[in-house]
C-alpha positions, 0 to 999 in steps of 0.5 A, spaced: 500 500 500 502 507 498 499 513 502 494 516 498 497 523 496 502 519 492 497 517 487 497 521 480 496 520 473 499 524 467 495 525 460 497 529 454 501 529 447 507 526 450 513 523 446 516 517 450 523 513 450 524 507 454 530 503 456 531 496 460 535 496 467 534 489 468 527 487 470 525 494 470 523 498 464 525 506 465 521 511 461 522 518 460 516 523 457 516 530 454 511 534 450 511 531 443 513 537 440 520 538 444 526 536 441 530 535 447 534 528 448 531 524 453 537 519 454 541 522 459 535 522 464 534 515 462 541 513 463 541 517 470 535 513 473 538 506 470 545 508 473 542 509 480 537 504 480 541 498 482 545 502 487 539 504 491 536 497 491 542 494 494 542 500 499 535 498 501 536 491 501 529 490 496 529 491 489 525 496 485 518 495 487 515 496 480 516 493 473 516 500 470 518 507 472 516 513 469 519 520 469 515 526 466 518 532 464 513 538 464 513 545 461 511 549 467 513 544 473 518 547 478 522 542 482 520 535 482 514 530 485 515 523 487 508 519 485 507 511 485 511 509 479 513 516 477 516 522 478 514 529 475 520 533 473 521 540 469 523 541 462 528 546 465 531 541 470 532 537 464 536 542 460 540 543 466 542 536 466 543 536 459 548 541 460 552 538 466 551 531 467 553 532 475 546 535 475 543 529 476 541 530 484 533 531 482 532 525 478 536 521 483 532 524 489 525 522 486 527 515 485 530 514 492 523 516 494 521 509 491 523 506 497 524 511 502 518 516 503 513 511 498 514 504 500 516 506 507 514 512 510 513 516 516 507 515 521 504 522 520 506 529 517 510 531 524 516 527 521 516 528 514 523 530 515 524 522 515 522 522 508 525 528 505 532 528 510 534 521 509 532 522 501 536 528 501 542 525 504 542 519 500 542 523 494 549 526 496 551 519 498 549 517 491 553 522 488 559 520 492 559 513 489 558 516 482 562 522 482 567 522 488 567 524 495 568 531 493 561 531 490 558 528 497 562 534 501 559 539 496 552 536 497 552 536 505 555 543 504 549 546 500 545 543 506 549 546 511 548 553 507 541 552 506 540 550 514 544 556 516 540 561 512 534 558 515 536 559 522 539 566 520 532 568 518 529 565 524 526 559 522 529 554 526 525 549 529 525 541 531 525 536 526 519 533 528 514 538 528 506 538 529 505 546 528 503 545 521 498 550 518 499 550 511 502 544 506 508 548 504 510 549 512 512 541 512 517 543 506 523 547 506 530 547 509 529 544 516 525 538 513 530 537 507 537 540 509 537 539 517 534 532 516 540 531 511 545 534 516 542 529 521 543 523 517 550 525 515 552 526 523 549 519 524 554 517 518 560 520 521 558 517 528 557 510 525 
């Protein structure tokens, strides 16, 4: 079973390309009139899939994974068996393959955040903090230790900016008033730093 907020669908005039990563079919879709190359997105997901499955100790939970690149989307959103991403981000990935963070982040959620999730929104940081940390850890596997250190430094900077802006709070928090309150640098960056500290301690 999946949390209901992860159920979604996409419909429209799309062009789709796919490749196989073992028993998992990875597909990417974009507006059919766009000429953007989808292969880097497919290859990025394929490269990450086996490592993430190994870390989780269980295979990818579905037979197909879709990445949908939308023209007006900002950021990413994981759903059951798919991720919604922006065409603008795909352009950044094409310019620099090191910008693989968002594809990897949303794919990680297939295990952490989707397959296993927090009991309530109070601990939403477990979904996003762990995923942000693992995104950095995967960069270390693919690009070297300096790439991991850069991601953790970025998390530190975002967290410090939030503290200076007076937005510090505990990771586990039950004071939500609006859905965006559950997001932001405390949930993602402070959460990732907690897991980075745990890694150092272990």
